[in-house]
C-alpha positions as CSV (number, residue, x, y, z in Angstrom):
1,M,-40.5,18.5,-5.8
2,C,-41.5,16.2,-8.6
3,S,-45.0,14.9,-8.8
4,N,-47.0,13.5,-11.8
5,R,-44.0,14.4,-14.2
6,T,-44.2,18.0,-13.1
7,W,-42.0,20.1,-10.7
8,L,-43.8,21.5,-8.0
9,C,-42.4,24.4,-6.1
10,D,-42.5,24.4,-2.4
11,S,-41.1,27.4,-0.7
12,K,-41.4,25.5,2.8
13,T,-39.1,22.6,1.6
14,E,-37.4,20.6,4.2
15,K,-34.4,20.0,2.0
16,A,-31.1,21.9,1.3
17,I,-29.3,22.0,-2.0
18,C,-25.5,21.6,-3.1
19,T,-24.8,22.4,-6.8
20,A,-21.8,21.5,-8.9
21,Y,-22.1,23.0,-12.5
22,G,-20.3,24.1,-15.5
23,Q,-16.7,24.7,-15.4
24,G,-15.8,24.0,-11.7
25,H,-18.4,26.2,-10.0
26,Y,-19.9,25.0,-6.6
27,I,-22.5,26.3,-4.1
28,T,-22.5,24.5,-0.7
29,F,-25.5,23.5,1.2
30,D,-25.0,26.7,3.2
31,N,-24.9,28.8,0.2
32,K,-21.1,29.5,-0.2
33,R,-19.9,30.0,-3.7
34,F,-16.4,28.9,-5.1
35,T,-14.8,27.9,-8.2
36,I,-12.1,25.3,-8.5
37,N,-10.2,23.5,-11.2
38,G,-8.7,19.9,-11.1
39,N,-8.0,16.7,-12.9
40,C,-9.2,14.4,-10.2
41,E,-12.0,12.7,-8.3
42,Y,-13.3,14.3,-5.5
43,T,-15.7,13.7,-2.6
44,L,-18.9,16.0,-3.1
45,V,-20.6,14.9,0.0
46,Q,-21.0,12.0,2.4
47,D,-22.2,11.0,5.7
48,Y,-18.8,9.2,6.5
49,C,-17.4,11.9,8.7
50,D,-17.0,10.7,12.1
51,I,-12.9,10.4,12.1
52,N,-13.2,7.9,15.1
53,D,-15.7,5.7,13.0
54,L,-15.1,6.2,9.1
55,E,-17.1,3.1,8.5
56,N,-20.5,4.3,9.9
57,G,-22.4,6.1,7.0
58,T,-24.9,5.5,4.4
59,F,-23.8,7.3,1.3
60,K,-21.0,9.0,-0.6
61,I,-20.9,11.0,-3.9
62,I,-18.2,11.5,-6.0
63,T,-17.3,13.6,-9.0
64,E,-14.6,13.1,-11.6
65,N,-13.3,16.3,-12.9
66,I,-11.1,16.7,-16.1
67,P,-9.9,19.8,-17.9
68,C,-12.5,21.4,-20.5
69,G,-11.0,23.3,-23.2
70,T,-7.5,24.4,-23.3
71,T,-7.6,27.2,-20.7
72,G,-7.1,24.9,-17.7
73,T,-10.7,25.1,-16.5
74,S,-12.4,21.8,-15.4
75,C,-15.8,20.3,-15.4
76,S,-17.4,17.2,-14.1
77,V,-17.8,14.3,-16.6
78,A,-19.0,11.5,-14.2
79,I,-20.7,11.1,-11.0
80,T,-20.6,7.9,-8.8
81,L,-23.1,7.4,-5.8
82,Y,-22.4,4.8,-3.4
83,L,-25.7,3.8,-1.7
84,G,-25.5,0.9,0.6
85,A,-25.3,-2.0,-1.6
86,H,-25.3,-0.1,-4.8
87,K,-22.8,1.8,-6.9
88,I,-24.6,4.0,-9.3
89,I,-22.5,5.8,-12.0
90,L,-23.7,8.6,-14.0
91,A,-21.5,9.3,-17.2
92,D,-22.1,9.9,-20.9
93,G,-25.9,10.6,-20.3
94,H,-26.5,7.2,-18.9
95,I,-26.6,5.5,-15.6
96,D,-25.1,2.2,-14.6
97,V,-25.6,0.2,-11.5
98,M,-23.3,-2.3,-9.8
99,G,-22.9,-4.0,-6.5
100,T,-20.6,-3.3,-3.7
101,S,-19.5,-5.2,-0.5
102,S,-22.2,-3.7,1.5
103,N,-25.0,-5.6,2.7
104,V,-27.0,-2.5,3.4
105,Q,-30.2,-2.2,1.2
106,I,-31.3,1.3,0.7
107,P,-34.3,1.7,-1.8
108,Y,-34.1,4.2,-4.7
109,I,-35.9,5.2,-7.7
110,T,-34.9,6.8,-11.1
111,R,-37.0,8.8,-13.4
112,T,-36.3,11.2,-16.2
113,M,-37.7,14.8,-15.9
114,G,-37.1,16.7,-19.1
115,I,-33.5,16.9,-19.6
116,Y,-32.6,15.8,-16.1
117,L,-32.1,12.3,-14.6
118,V,-33.6,12.1,-11.1
119,I,-32.4,9.5,-8.4
120,E,-34.6,9.7,-5.3
121,T,-33.8,7.6,-2.1
122,N,-35.8,7.0,1.1
123,I,-33.4,8.3,3.3
124,G,-33.9,12.0,2.4
125,L,-31.4,12.1,-0.6
126,V,-32.1,13.1,-4.1
127,L,-29.9,13.7,-7.1
128,V,-30.7,15.8,-10.1
129,W,-28.3,15.3,-13.0
130,D,-28.4,17.1,-16.2
131,K,-26.6,14.4,-17.9
132,M,-23.7,16.5,-18.6
133,T,-21.7,18.7,-16.2
134,S,-24.2,19.7,-13.7
135,I,-25.6,17.9,-10.6
136,S,-27.7,19.1,-7.6
137,I,-27.9,17.3,-4.5
138,H,-30.9,17.7,-2.2
139,L,-30.5,16.7,1.5
140,S,-33.1,16.5,4.2
141,R,-32.7,18.6,7.5
142,S,-31.9,15.2,9.3
143,Y,-28.3,15.4,7.7
144,Q,-27.6,19.0,9.1
145,G,-24.1,19.2,10.7
146,K,-23.5,15.4,9.6
147,V,-22.3,15.6,6.3
148,C,-18.6,16.6,4.9
149,G,-17.0,17.2,1.4
150,L,-16.9,19.9,-1.3
151,C,-20.6,20.7,-0.4
152,G,-19.6,21.7,3.0
153,N,-21.0,20.5,6.4
154,F,-24.6,21.8,6.1
155,D,-24.7,23.4,9.6
156,G,-26.3,26.6,8.6
157,N,-23.0,28.5,8.9
158,S,-21.2,29.1,5.4
159,K,-18.0,30.4,7.0
160,N,-16.8,27.1,8.0
161,D,-17.6,25.2,4.8
162,F,-14.0,24.9,3.8
163,T,-13.4,22.2,6.2
164,T,-10.9,19.7,5.1
165,R,-11.2,15.8,5.4
166,S,-9.2,15.9,8.6
167,M,-11.6,18.3,10.2
168,C,-9.4,21.6,9.8
169,L,-10.7,24.9,8.8
170,V,-8.8,26.4,6.0
171,E,-9.2,29.7,4.1
172,D,-7.3,28.5,0.8
173,V,-9.6,26.8,-1.7
174,K,-6.8,24.9,-3.2
175,L,-6.2,23.2,0.4
176,F,-9.9,22.5,0.8
177,R,-10.1,20.9,-2.5
178,D,-7.0,18.7,-2.3
179,S,-8.0,17.4,1.0
180,W,-11.3,15.7,-0.7
181,K,-9.2,14.2,-3.5
182,I,-9.9,10.4,-3.7
183,S,-6.1,9.9,-5.1
184,S,-3.2,11.9,-4.1
185,D,-1.7,11.1,-7.2
186,C,-3.9,13.5,-9.4
187,P,-1.9,16.0,-11.4
188,E,-2.4,19.8,-10.8
189,V,-4.2,22.1,-12.9
190,Y,-2.9,25.6,-13.6
191,I,-4.6,28.6,-14.9
192,S,-2.3,31.5,-15.9
193,K,-5.1,33.9,-17.1
194,E,-8.8,34.1,-16.9
195,P,-10.3,32.4,-20.1
196,C,-11.8,35.6,-21.7
197,A,-8.3,37.0,-21.3
198,I,-6.8,34.0,-23.1
199,H,-9.5,34.3,-25.9
200,P,-10.4,38.0,-26.2
201,Y,-12.2,37.3,-29.3
202,R,-14.8,35.2,-27.6
203,M,-15.6,37.9,-25.1
204,P,-18.2,40.1,-26.9
205,W,-20.0,37.0,-28.1
206,A,-19.9,35.6,-24.4
207,H,-21.0,38.7,-23.0
208,K,-24.0,39.1,-25.9
209,M,-25.3,35.5,-25.1
210,C,-25.0,35.6,-21.2
211,Y,-26.9,39.0,-21.1
212,I,-30.1,36.9,-21.0
213,I,-29.5,36.2,-17.4
214,K,-29.7,39.9,-16.8
215,S,-32.5,40.6,-19.3
216,D,-36.3,40.7,-18.9
217,V,-36.5,37.2,-19.6
218,F,-35.4,36.5,-15.8
219,A,-36.7,40.0,-14.5
220,Q,-39.1,38.4,-12.1
221,C,-36.3,36.2,-10.6
222,H,-33.7,39.1,-10.1
223,A,-35.3,40.0,-6.8
224,E,-35.0,36.6,-5.4
225,V,-31.5,35.4,-7.0
226,D,-28.8,37.9,-7.7
227,P,-27.9,37.3,-11.2
228,E,-24.5,39.0,-11.3
229,E,-22.5,35.9,-10.1
230,Y,-24.4,33.6,-12.4
231,Y,-23.6,36.2,-15.2
232,E,-20.0,36.3,-14.6
233,A,-19.7,32.6,-14.4
234,C,-21.6,32.2,-17.7
235,V,-19.3,34.6,-19.5
236,R,-16.2,32.8,-17.9
237,D,-17.5,29.4,-19.0
238,T,-18.4,30.6,-22.5
239,C,-15.0,32.0,-23.2
240,A,-13.3,28.8,-21.8
241,C,-15.2,26.3,-24.0
242,D,-13.0,26.4,-26.9
243,T,-12.8,22.8,-27.9
244,G,-16.4,22.2,-29.1
245,G,-19.6,22.3,-27.3
246,D,-19.6,25.9,-27.0
247,C,-23.4,26.0,-26.8
248,N,-23.4,23.3,-24.2
249,C,-21.2,25.4,-21.9
250,Y,-23.3,28.5,-22.2
251,C,-26.7,26.6,-21.9
252,T,-25.4,24.9,-18.8
253,A,-24.4,28.2,-17.2
254,V,-27.8,29.8,-17.8
255,A,-29.7,26.7,-16.8
256,A,-27.7,27.0,-13.4
257,Y,-29.4,30.4,-12.8
258,A,-32.8,29.2,-14.1
259,Q,-32.4,26.4,-11.5
260,A,-31.6,28.7,-8.6
261,C,-34.7,30.7,-9.5
262,S,-37.0,27.4,-9.6
263,E,-35.6,26.6,-5.9
264,S,-36.7,30.2,-4.9
265,C,-40.2,29.3,-6.4
266,V,-39.6,31.5,-9.6
267,C,-40.1,29.4,-12.7
268,V,-38.9,31.0,-16.0
269,D,-39.7,29.7,-19.3
270,W,-36.4,30.7,-21.0
271,R,-35.6,27.9,-23.5
272,T,-37.0,28.7,-27.1
273,E,-36.5,27.1,-30.5
274,T,-33.2,29.0,-31.0
275,V,-31.9,29.1,-27.4
276,C,-30.8,26.0,-25.8
277,R,-33.9,24.0,-27.1
278,C,-34.2,20.8,-24.9
279,Y,-36.2,18.7,-27.5
280,P,-36.2,18.0,-31.4
281,K,-39.1,19.5,-33.3
282,C,-41.6,16.7,-33.6
283,P,-43.4,16.1,-37.0
284,K,-47.2,16.2,-37.3
285,E,-47.7,12.6,-37.4
286,R,-45.8,12.1,-34.2
287,P,-46.3,15.4,-32.4
288,Y,-45.3,14.3,-28.8
289,F,-41.8,14.0,-27.5
290,N,-41.6,11.0,-25.0
291,E,-39.3,11.9,-22.3
292,D,-39.1,8.4,-21.1
293,E,-38.3,7.0,-24.5
294,M,-36.7,10.3,-25.7
295,Q,-38.3,10.2,-29.1
296,C,-41.3,11.7,-31.0
297,V,-44.5,9.5,-30.6
298,A,-48.1,9.5,-31.9
299,D,-49.2,8.6,-28.4
300,C,-47.4,8.4,-25.0
301,G,-47.7,5.6,-22.3
302,C,-48.5,6.3,-18.8
303,L,-47.1,6.1,-15.1
304,D,-48.4,4.1,-12.4
305,N,-48.6,5.3,-8.8
306,K,-45.1,4.5,-8.3
307,S,-44.0,6.3,-11.2
308,N,-43.0,3.4,-13.4
309,Y,-43.5,3.9,-17.1
310,Y,-45.2,1.7,-19.4
311,K,-45.4,1.9,-23.2
312,L,-48.5,1.5,-25.3
313,G,-49.6,-2.2,-25.3
314,E,-47.3,-3.2,-22.4
315,K,-48.9,-5.3,-19.8
316,I,-49.3,-3.8,-16.1
317,E,-49.7,-6.1,-13.1
318,S,-52.2,-4.9,-10.8
319,C,-52.1,-4.7,-7.1
320,N,-54.6,-7.6,-7.1
321,I,-52.7,-10.6,-8.0
322,C,-55.9,-11.7,-10.0
323,E,-56.0,-8.6,-12.3
324,S,-53.8,-7.1,-15.0
325,C,-54.3,-4.6,-17.8
326,R,-52.6,-3.2,-20.8
327,V,-51.9,0.5,-21.6
328,T,-54.0,1.7,-24.4
329,T,-55.1,5.2,-25.7
330,K,-58.4,6.8,-24.5
331,V,-59.9,6.1,-27.8
332,D,-59.1,2.3,-27.3
333,V,-60.4,2.2,-23.7
334,L,-63.8,4.0,-25.0
335,T,-63.9,1.4,-27.9
336,S,-63.7,-1.5,-25.4
337,Q,-66.2,0.1,-23.2
338,L,-68.9,0.7,-25.6
339,S,-69.5,-3.0,-25.9
340,T,-70.9,-2.9,-22.3
341,V,-73.3,0.0,-22.8
342,P,-77.0,-0.4,-21.7
343,P,-78.8,-2.8,-24.0
344,T,-81.5,0.1,-24.6
345,L,-78.5,2.1,-26.2
346,K,-76.4,-0.6,-27.6
347,L,-75.8,-0.5,-31.5
348,S,-77.2,-3.8,-32.9
349,S,-78.8,-5.2,-35.9
350,S,-82.2,-4.6,-34.2
351,T,-81.3,-0.9,-33.7
352,L,-80.7,-0.5,-37.4
353,S,-83.9,-2.1,-38.5
354,S,-86.7,-0.3,-39.9
355,T,-89.0,-0.9,-37.0
356,G,-86.3,0.7,-34.3
357,P,-85.6,-0.7,-30.9
358,T,-87.7,-0.5,-27.9
359,I,-86.6,2.3,-25.5
360,T,-87.6,2.2,-21.9
361,S,-89.1,5.2,-20.1
362,A,-86.3,5.4,-17.7
363,T,-83.7,5.7,-20.7
364,S,-86.0,8.2,-22.3
365,T,-86.1,10.3,-19.3
366,K,-82.3,10.3,-19.1
367,V,-81.7,11.1,-22.7
368,K,-84.1,14.1,-22.5
369,E,-82.6,15.2,-19.2
370,V,-79.1,15.2,-20.5
371,S,-79.9,16.5,-24.0
372,N,-81.9,19.5,-22.5
373,H,-78.9,20.3,-20.4
374,L,-76.4,20.3,-23.0
375,I,-78.2,21.8,-25.9
376,P,-80.6,24.5,-25.6
377,T,-84.1,24.2,-27.1
378,K,-83.8,27.2,-29.2
379,E,-80.6,26.3,-30.9
380,L,-82.0,22.8,-31.7
381,S,-85.2,24.3,-33.2
382,E,-83.0,26.1,-35.8
383,T,-81.2,22.9,-36.8
384,T,-82.7,20.7,-39.4
385,T,-82.1,17.1,-39.6
386,N,-79.8,17.6,-42.3
387,Q,-77.3,19.7,-40.5
388,T,-74.7,19.0,-38.2
389,T,-74.7,20.4,-34.8
390,V,-71.3,21.7,-33.1
391,P,-70.5,19.5,-30.1
392,P,-71.2,21.2,-26.9
393,S,-68.3,22.9,-25.3
394,G,-66.3,20.9,-22.6
395,I,-67.0,17.6,-24.4
396,P,-63.7,15.7,-25.2
397,Q,-63.1,15.5,-29.1
398,F,-62.1,11.8,-28.7
399,I,-65.6,10.9,-27.4
400,M,-67.5,12.9,-30.0
401,E,-65.5,11.3,-32.8
402,K,-65.8,7.7,-31.3
403,H,-69.5,8.3,-31.1
404,R,-70.2,8.9,-34.7
405,A,-71.5,5.5,-35.2
406,L,-74.2,6.3,-32.8
407,D,-75.7,8.5,-35.3
408,K,-77.5,5.5,-36.5
409,I,-79.1,5.0,-33.4
410,A,-81.1,8.3,-33.9
411,E,-81.9,7.4,-37.4
412,A,-83.5,4.2,-36.2
413,Q,-85.2,5.8,-33.1
414,V,-86.8,8.7,-34.9
415,S,-88.1,8.9,-38.4
416,T,-87.6,11.8,-40.8
417,T,-91.3,12.6,-40.3
418,G,-91.0,13.0,-36.4
419,R,-93.1,9.9,-35.9
420,A,-92.3,7.4,-33.2
421,S,-90.9,4.0,-34.0
422,A,-93.1,0.8,-33.9
423,T,-92.8,0.5,-30.1
424,P,-94.5,3.5,-28.2
425,V,-92.6,5.0,-25.5
426,S,-94.2,6.2,-22.1
427,T,-94.0,9.7,-21.1
428,P,-92.0,11.7,-21.4
429,S,-92.0,10.5,-25.0
430,I,-88.7,10.4,-27.0
431,V,-90.8,11.6,-30.1
432,S,-90.7,15.1,-28.4
433,L,-86.9,15.3,-29.0
434,N,-85.5,16.0,-32.5
435,K,-83.0,13.9,-34.2
436,T,-80.0,16.0,-33.4
437,R,-80.8,16.2,-29.7
438,I,-81.1,12.3,-29.5
439,Q,-77.7,11.9,-31.3
440,Y,-75.8,14.0,-28.8
441,A,-77.8,13.1,-25.7
442,S,-77.1,9.4,-26.6
443,K,-73.5,10.0,-27.0
444,I,-73.1,12.0,-23.9
445,L,-75.1,9.7,-21.7
446,I,-73.2,6.7,-22.7
447,S,-69.9,8.7,-22.1
448,M,-71.1,9.5,-18.7
449,E,-72.1,6.0,-17.9
450,I,-68.9,4.6,-19.2
451,F,-66.8,7.1,-16.8
452,G,-69.2,6.5,-13.9
453,L,-70.6,10.0,-14.0
454,Y,-74.2,8.9,-14.4
455,A,-75.7,6.0,-12.8
456,S,-77.2,3.5,-14.9
């Protein structure tokens, strides 16, 4: 499950998953595995399965497979989702949306999660595409026994997954595959030998690279997901990928196992700087990689409660038609809020005057209370007015940096001799607080008031 730009694992999920990845590998909703090759478009899954009423359905997902490499293996290069009045095409790392003749409107949202593009509908269907050759289709239990295609019928029985378009159960995977062709004119694809037999020189490298699946990197997942079939698929694909994109074939195969582990609530951080790195290394001046903009940035934007992304400075319309706001950094927000702090703590010309400002008893009490809580008296007694105290732990650095200007408040409020400013203050007297304590107490008090943590 995706929440707040993060994958959350729920072992009690109500969705089943069908996966197509790499060089023609498929895992049905009922967990039946098979590998096919073909140069055609095939129906992955649809709910148009009633042979007496083929017009009654809501969605259809089609994969376009072409040969990858010279060994005859094939992979998915495009996915088409028919969703009511929308035709959504996923190809070349991009998404295109077109209309259909249907008048049925089915809401959906798209988002980017790392290297994946996610399409989430309100009918219990979620697609997760890696922008290359892999796709995972998540279906809610409400579709159990109501779908058909290469992903099977989702009835809990993997033995009848090879059901053809005409609802006949077959044993031959080729008969099953061909029944789900979109066009009968597609050419046949033949494989005379296994890819590693055709390219034996690639076999040692393939075994070495793919061993990561069996290694300690994935050790915590081995008991949950058998690595053997994923390892064999990885070796096969790595040998087959001989026309460029060698690393893509390898990384896709390993990512398929990592995804299966994640679905079993075992999350493995297997990518490194040298192994299938997802993102470029960002420079110091732009240290963050923005997944929505797909580039290194100095500061990121934000998401609203509907997962819509907004860049810095972009205007956001509020739910209240009379309100709107703009995306800013935390420092910008704090800067604007400092103009509305209580008058007794506000930096002004009077504050910087030699006589100093008038400080109310209530404010003095707050300052003393906060400062005593944050900075032990013993520590402060050892601090001279010419030394800088390290900010208390737990205080955000951006708040402390933004409050440096408030040091001048303390300068005006407490003289270097420790005497009070021109206007006396009622008990508890602020004179009893030294300069350093007032500096930090004032800063933290303002921060608390700004963020609503301390009543004014």
